[in-house]
C-alpha positions in Angstrom: 17.6 -20.4 -93.0 15.6 -22.4 -90.6 18.0 -25.3 -90.7 20.3 -23.3 -88.4 18.5 -23.6 -85.6 20.4 -24.7 -82.7 19.0 -27.4 -80.8 19.3 -25.2 -77.4 19.9 -21.8 -78.1 21.0 -20.9 -74.7 23.8 -23.5 -74.5 27.5 -22.8 -74.7 29.0 -23.3 -78.1 26.1 -22.0 -79.8 28.1 -19.1 -81.7 30.3 -22.3 -82.8 27.5 -24.1 -84.3 26.0 -20.9 -86.4 29.6 -20.6 -87.7 30.2 -24.2 -88.4 26.7 -24.4 -90.3 26.9 -20.9 -92.0 30.7 -22.3 -93.2 29.3 -25.8 -94.8 26.9 -23.6 -96.5 29.1 -21.3 -97.9 31.4 -24.3 -98.7 28.3 -26.2 -100.3 26.9 -23.4 -102.3 24.0 -22.8 -100.4 25.5 -19.9 -100.0 26.5 -18.7 -103.4 29.9 -16.5 -103.6 28.8 -12.9 -103.9 25.7 -13.6 -102.4 24.2 -11.5 -99.1 24.4 -13.0 -95.9 21.4 -12.7 -93.7 21.7 -9.5 -91.4 23.1 -10.4 -87.9 19.9 -8.8 -86.4 17.5 -10.8 -88.4 19.4 -14.0 -87.8 19.6 -13.4 -84.2 16.2 -12.9 -83.9 15.4 -16.0 -86.6 17.3 -18.1 -84.0 16.5 -16.6 -80.6 20.0 -15.9 -79.8 22.0 -12.8 -78.9 23.1 -10.4 -81.8 26.3 -10.6 -80.1 26.6 -14.4 -80.7 25.6 -14.0 -84.3 28.1 -11.0 -84.9 30.9 -13.1 -82.9 30.3 -15.6 -85.8 30.5 -13.5 -88.8 33.4 -11.6 -87.6 35.3 -15.1 -87.2 34.2 -16.0 -90.9 35.1 -12.9 -92.1 38.7 -13.0 -90.2 39.2 -16.3 -92.2 37.9 -14.8 -95.4 34.5 -16.6 -95.8 32.7 -13.4 -95.5 33.3 -9.7 -96.8 31.9 -7.2 -94.2 32.0 -3.2 -94.4 30.5 -0.7 -92.1 27.4 0.4 -92.7 26.9 -2.3 -95.6 25.6 -5.9 -95.5 27.9 -9.1 -95.2 28.4 -11.0 -98.4 29.8 -14.2 -99.3 33.5 -13.6 -100.9 34.2 -14.4 -104.1 37.6 -16.7 -104.3 40.3 -15.3 -106.5 40.6 -16.8 -110.2 43.3 -19.4 -110.0 46.0 -19.9 -112.6 44.2 -21.5 -115.7 45.2 -25.5 -115.8 45.1 -27.9 -118.8 42.3 -30.7 -118.0 43.6 -33.7 -116.3 44.6 -36.3 -118.6 45.6 -40.2 -117.6 49.3 -39.2 -118.5 49.5 -36.3 -116.0 48.2 -38.4 -112.8 51.5 -39.6 -112.1 53.9 -38.7 -109.6 55.2 -35.6 -111.2 51.9 -34.0 -111.5 51.7 -34.6 -107.8 54.4 -31.3 -107.5 57.0 -33.8 -105.8 60.5 -33.1 -106.0 63.0 -35.5 -107.7 63.4 -37.0 -104.1 59.6 -37.3 -103.2 58.9 -39.0 -106.9 61.7 -41.4 -106.3 60.4 -42.2 -102.7 57.0 -42.4 -104.0 57.7 -45.1 -106.5 59.6 -47.2 -104.0 58.4 -50.7 -102.8 58.9 -50.5 -99.2 58.7 -53.2 -96.5 55.1 -53.8 -94.8 54.9 -52.2 -91.4 54.4 -54.4 -88.1 50.7 -55.5 -88.0 49.0 -53.3 -85.3 47.9 -56.6 -83.9 50.8 -59.0 -83.8 50.5 -62.8 -84.3 50.1 -64.7 -81.3 53.6 -66.2 -81.7 55.8 -63.3 -83.6 59.2 -64.0 -84.5 59.4 -60.1 -85.8 63.1 -59.4 -85.9 63.6 -55.8 -84.3 61.1 -56.7 -81.1 62.4 -57.1 -78.1 60.7 -58.5 -74.7 59.1 -55.6 -72.4 59.6 -57.8 -69.6 63.2 -57.5 -70.4 63.2 -53.8 -70.3 64.9 -52.4 -66.8 61.9 -50.5 -65.9 62.9 -50.0 -62.1 66.5 -48.8 -62.9 65.2 -46.6 -66.0 62.2 -45.0 -63.6 64.8 -44.4 -60.6 67.0 -42.4 -63.4 64.0 -40.7 -65.0 62.6 -39.5 -62.3 65.8 -38.2 -60.5 66.8 -36.1 -64.0 63.0 -34.9 -64.0 63.3 -33.5 -60.5 66.7 -32.1 -61.2 66.8 -28.3 -60.9 67.5 -26.5 -63.9 67.6 -22.7 -64.8 65.6 -22.9 -67.3 64.3 -25.5 -70.1 66.1 -24.8 -73.4 67.1 -26.4 -76.2 70.6 -27.9 -76.1 73.2 -28.6 -78.8 72.3 -30.8 -82.0 74.9 -33.1 -81.3 73.1 -34.5 -77.9 73.9 -34.4 -74.1 77.3 -33.9 -73.3 76.5 -36.3 -70.2 75.3 -39.0 -72.9 78.1 -38.4 -75.3 80.8 -38.5 -72.5 78.9 -42.0 -71.4 78.9 -43.6 -74.8 82.4 -42.6 -75.3 83.6 -44.8 -72.0 81.0 -47.4 -73.1 82.5 -48.1 -76.4 86.2 -48.1 -75.4 85.0 -50.9 -72.8 82.6 -52.9 -74.8 83.4 -52.4 -78.3 87.5 -51.5 -78.4 86.8 -48.3 -79.8 88.8 -45.2 -78.5 87.3 -42.2 -79.5 86.7 -38.4 -78.7 83.2 -37.3 -77.1 83.2 -34.6 -79.5 83.2 -36.9 -82.7 79.7 -38.4 -81.4 76.1 -37.2 -82.7 73.3 -38.3 -80.8 70.4 -39.4 -83.3 66.8 -40.7 -83.3 68.0 -44.4 -83.8 70.1 -45.8 -86.3 67.3 -44.9 -89.2 68.0 -41.3 -88.9 71.9 -42.0 -88.8 71.2 -43.6 -92.0 69.3 -41.1 -93.5 71.7 -38.1 -92.6 74.6 -40.3 -94.1 72.6 -40.6 -97.4 71.8 -37.1 -97.5 75.0 -35.5 -96.8 77.3 -37.9 -98.7 75.5 -39.1 -101.8 74.2 -37.2 -104.7 71.9 -37.9 -107.9 74.4 -39.8 -110.3 76.9 -41.3 -107.5 77.1 -45.1 -106.8 77.1 -47.0 -103.4 78.4 -50.3 -102.3 75.7 -52.3 -100.4 75.7 -56.2 -99.1 73.8 -58.5 -101.1 71.3 -59.1 -99.3 71.1 -56.3 -96.9 68.8 -54.2 -94.8 66.3 -52.7 -97.2 65.5 -49.7 -95.2 69.2 -48.5 -95.6 69.2 -49.3 -99.0 66.1 -47.4 -99.5 67.6 -44.1 -97.8 70.5 -44.4 -100.3 68.4 -45.1 -103.6 66.0 -42.1 -102.7 69.0 -39.9 -103.4 69.6 -40.8 -106.9 72.2 -42.6 -106.1 72.8 -46.1 -108.0 73.3 -49.2 -106.1 76.4 -51.4 -106.3 75.4 -54.9 -104.9 78.1 -56.8 -103.6 77.3 -60.5 -102.3 78.0 -61.6 -99.1 79.2 -65.4 -97.8 79.7 -67.2 -94.8 82.2 -64.5 -93.9 80.4 -61.2 -94.9 80.9 -59.1 -97.6 83.1 -60.2 -100.3 85.7 -57.7 -100.8 87.4 -59.1 -103.7 84.0 -58.1 -105.7 84.2 -54.4 -104.7 83.5 -52.1 -107.7 86.2 -50.1 -109.1 83.4 -47.5 -110.1 84.8 -44.0 -109.8 81.2 -42.8 -108.8 81.2 -44.9 -105.9 80.9 -42.7 -102.9 79.8 -44.7 -99.9 80.0 -48.3 -98.8 77.2 -49.6 -96.2 78.5 -52.7 -94.0 77.3 -54.3 -91.2 81.2 -56.4 -90.3 80.4 -57.8 -86.8 77.3 -59.5 -87.8 76.0 -59.4 -91.5 72.6 -58.2 -91.8 70.7 -60.8 -92.0 73.0 -63.7 -93.0 75.2 -63.6 -89.8 78.8 -63.7 -91.3 81.7 -61.7 -89.5 84.1 -60.0 -91.4 87.6 -61.3 -91.1 90.5 -59.3 -90.6 92.0 -59.9 -94.0 88.7 -58.7 -95.6 88.6 -55.6 -92.9 91.9 -54.6 -94.4 90.9 -54.7 -98.0 87.8 -52.8 -97.4 89.6 -49.7 -95.7 92.3 -50.0 -98.4 89.8 -49.8 -100.8 87.8 -46.9 -99.4 91.1 -45.2 -99.1 92.2 -45.4 -102.5 88.5 -44.4 -103.8 88.3 -41.9 -101.3 84.8 -43.4 -100.0 83.0 -43.4 -96.9 82.4 -46.6 -95.3 79.0 -46.4 -92.9 79.4 -49.5 -90.2 76.4 -50.3 -89.2 76.8 -52.0 -85.5 73.3 -52.8 -85.1 73.4 -55.8 -82.5 77.2 -55.9 -81.5 76.4 -56.4 -77.9 74.7 -59.7 -78.6 77.9 -62.4 -79.4 77.6 -66.0 -77.7 80.3 -68.2 -76.6 83.0 -65.2 -77.2 83.6 -61.5 -76.6 82.1 -59.1 -79.0 84.1 -58.5 -82.3 85.9 -55.3 -82.4 84.5 -52.5 -84.6 85.9 -51.9 -88.1 86.4 -48.3 -86.9 88.9 -49.3 -84.1 91.3 -50.1 -87.0 90.6 -47.0 -89.1 93.9 -45.0 -89.6 92.5 -42.6 -92.2 89.4 -41.5 -90.7 87.1 -43.2 -93.6 84.6 -45.2 -91.4 81.5 -43.8 -89.6 80.3 -45.9 -87.0 77.0 -46.3 -85.9 75.5 -47.8 -82.8 72.0 -48.0 -81.5 70.3 -48.6 -78.2 66.8 -49.8 -79.7 68.6 -53.7 -79.7 69.6 -53.9 -75.8 66.5 -51.4 -74.5 63.7 -51.1 -76.6 63.2 -49.7 -80.1 60.6 -47.3 -79.1 63.4 -45.3 -77.3 64.8 -44.0 -80.4 68.1 -43.3 -79.4 71.3 -44.1 -81.5 74.2 -42.5 -82.2 76.9 -42.0 -84.9 80.8 -41.9 -84.4 82.2 -39.4 -87.0 85.6 -38.9 -88.9 86.6 -35.1 -87.4 86.4 -33.7 -90.9 82.3 -34.6 -90.8 81.8 -33.7 -87.6 80.5 -29.8 -88.2 78.3 -30.8 -91.2 76.3 -33.4 -89.2 75.8 -31.3 -86.3 74.2 -29.0 -88.9 72.3 -31.3 -90.4 70.9 -32.5 -87.1 69.9 -29.5 -85.9 68.1 -28.9 -89.2 66.0 -32.0 -89.0 65.0 -32.0 -85.3 67.0 -29.8 -83.1 68.1 -32.5 -80.7 66.9 -36.0 -79.3 64.9 -35.6 -76.2 66.8 -34.6 -73.4 65.2 -36.4 -70.5 65.3 -39.9 -72.2 69.2 -38.7 -72.8 70.0 -37.9 -69.5 68.6 -41.0 -68.0 70.5 -43.4 -70.3 73.6 -41.6 -69.3 73.0 -42.1 -65.9 72.4 -46.1 -66.5 75.9 -46.1 -68.4 77.5 -44.1 -65.9 76.6 -46.3 -62.8 77.1 -49.3 -64.6 73.4 -50.3 -64.9 73.2 -50.4 -68.1 76.2 -52.9 -68.7 74.7 -55.2 -66.0 71.8 -55.1 -67.9 73.3 -55.9 -71.2 74.9 -59.1 -69.5 71.5 -60.3 -68.3 69.7 -59.9 -71.9 72.9 -61.5 -73.2 71.9 -64.5 -71.5 68.2 -64.4 -72.1 68.9 -64.4 -75.7 71.1 -67.2 -75.4 68.9 -69.2 -73.9 65.8 -68.2 -76.5 68.6 -68.7 -79.6 69.5 -72.2 -78.0 65.9 -73.3 -78.0 65.2 -72.0 -81.4 68.1 -74.0 -82.6 66.9 -77.3 -80.9 63.3 -76.9 -82.0 64.2 -76.5 -85.9 66.4 -79.9 -85.5 63.4 -81.4 -83.6 60.5 -80.3 -85.9 61.9 -79.4 -89.3 62.9 -81.5 -92.0 66.8 -82.4 -92.0 67.8 -80.4 -95.0 66.3 -77.2 -93.4 68.8 -74.9 -91.2 69.6 -72.0 -89.5 71.9 -69.3 -90.3 73.7 -66.2 -88.2 73.0 -68.1 -84.8 76.4 -67.0 -83.5 75.4 -63.6 -82.9 72.3 -61.0 -82.6 68.5 -61.8 -82.0 67.5 -63.4 -85.1 68.4 -66.3 -87.5 67.5 -66.9 -90.9 65.8 -69.8 -91.5 66.8 -71.5 -95.4 64.3 -74.0 -96.6 65.7 -75.3 -99.6 62.7 -77.2 -100.9 61.0 -73.6 -100.6 61.6 -71.4 -104.3 61.5 -67.8 -103.0 58.7 -66.7 -104.7 56.8 -69.3 -102.5 57.8 -67.2 -99.1 54.6 -65.1 -99.2 52.6 -68.0 -99.2 54.3 -69.6 -95.9 54.3 -66.4 -94.4 50.6 -66.1 -94.8 49.6 -69.8 -93.9 51.6 -69.2 -90.5 49.8 -66.0 -90.0 46.6 -67.9 -90.4 47.9 -70.3 -87.5 48.9 -67.2 -85.1 52.4 -67.5 -86.1 54.4 -64.2 -87.4 57.4 -65.1 -89.7 58.7 -63.0 -92.4 60.3 -63.5 -96.1 63.9 -63.2 -96.7 63.4 -62.0 -100.5 62.9 -58.3 -100.0 66.2 -58.2 -98.2 68.1 -59.2 -101.9 68.2 -56.4 -104.9 66.4 -57.4 -107.8 68.0 -60.5 -109.3 70.2 -60.1 -112.6 70.2 -62.7 -115.5 72.9 -65.2 -114.8 72.8 -65.0 -111.0 72.7 -68.4 -109.3 69.5 -69.6 -108.2 69.0 -69.8 -104.3 66.6 -71.3 -102.1 63.5 -69.7 -99.8 64.2 -68.4 -96.7 62.5 -67.3 -93.7 63.4 -63.9 -90.8 63.1 -65.1 -87.2 63.4 -62.9 -84.7 63.3 -64.7 -81.0 64.5 -61.6 -78.7 60.6 -61.0 -77.5 59.7 -64.5 -77.1 59.4 -67.3 -74.7 61.3 -70.4 -74.7 57.8 -71.8 -74.7 56.3 -69.7 -77.5 59.5 -70.5 -79.7 58.8 -74.2 -79.1 55.6 -74.0 -80.1 56.3 -71.5 -82.7 58.2 -73.7 -84.4 55.8 -76.9 -84.3 53.3 -75.0 -85.9 55.5 -73.7 -88.6 56.5 -77.3 -89.2 52.8 -78.1 -90.1 52.7 -75.3 -92.5 55.8 -76.1 -94.6 55.0 -79.8 -94.7 53.2 -79.2 -98.3 56.2 -77.9 -99.6 59.0 -80.3 -98.1 56.6 -83.1 -99.3 56.6 -81.9 -102.7 60.7 -82.0 -103.2 62.4 -84.7 -105.0 63.1 -88.2 -102.9 67.0 -87.8 -103.2 66.8 -84.3 -102.0 64.8 -85.6 -99.0 67.5 -88.0 -98.0 70.3 -85.4 -98.4 
């Protein structure tokens, strides 16, 4: 037992070191199951510490089940109970089912997910979803946050799962002013960003064997949420006007449609009134729910933002989803759902089971910013900044890239899609890797498409370019670098294609 000698027997933590080393010897078999442990008196003398110190270590080991002690008897190493017999592991049993996962877990484990953002961003990173930290209204937020922090409360307690009443009232007023949406504050549920809202919709509205309509291409993390329930994808193509409602399926299993009508993600189309009415009528006939993701509805350039689809829904089929990630920060993790009356109760219960409620101080701070008008002033200011960045991107693409490269979806939002007709979809990852080597982050478009089906028309390669976190100088420089990266692919296309 000499290896148990502490470096300094009188130092604080000696008992802990004795405990750790005895436990390690039990774990590695040095002290075998059923073996007699050294007496506390002998071990204390051997180590030159008090018997009380050793006794405390033994008592802890006994409490955790590593030792068995009894009055008047020597301590012994516990003998672990025999576990149930298990067949020898074979390669066929090492799959996801062998892990003991639920059907949901097995589906999730088998999914390809989008890569997480790099911990070290590229020097110039066109990452969609990132916003500039300098745009955050830090002073206004700090004042409102401190005021809420110092406000006297009788006690610190949980709040209702649907969120703080002041924030829900503030959102109600804001939606009426900014999105043409008249709703009752009681129908609003505050969530941890739009992703939690999507997840709640998936869990509550879809079962395995159901089907769901999804835009093609569309937001991958939403598609994965719906697929994880076991529901089947019904991809409906989009064009320059968004979802092609003439191709909506008549499948009786369809329970839900996920759409981005005000700014189709990622291609940018705006669903016109005729198609909006067709979509609502389709949902009414099928008794299907529509999840309207208004992820960046505040940012439309040159004209007022498009009114929400829910604003013209007379049958209560639309779930409206908004977020503060694009206007303030994705790190804030605050969003909201506006629900049909019959869904309010169950969504509140599901939110309560998921995480009780979103952080209260942040909710009340945001409510104060909306109520004082500071939030809407901030949105107007950042809209102007984003328009400058968008204009810079358009001009830089025109100056530095081949004439047949073009941007889609620039009338609104915080990103654009760069179509490169001379690039094949399978070459997107090579371009992305080459650009990152040059310090520029760009992102492939292909993951946003469902797996191609036989007979589908071929499409060119493309890249996602988010510009909200960059300066105009960075955008200009980034496009220059990208032009050099794609030059070999552009040079390899036929001469006739170059002239077009």
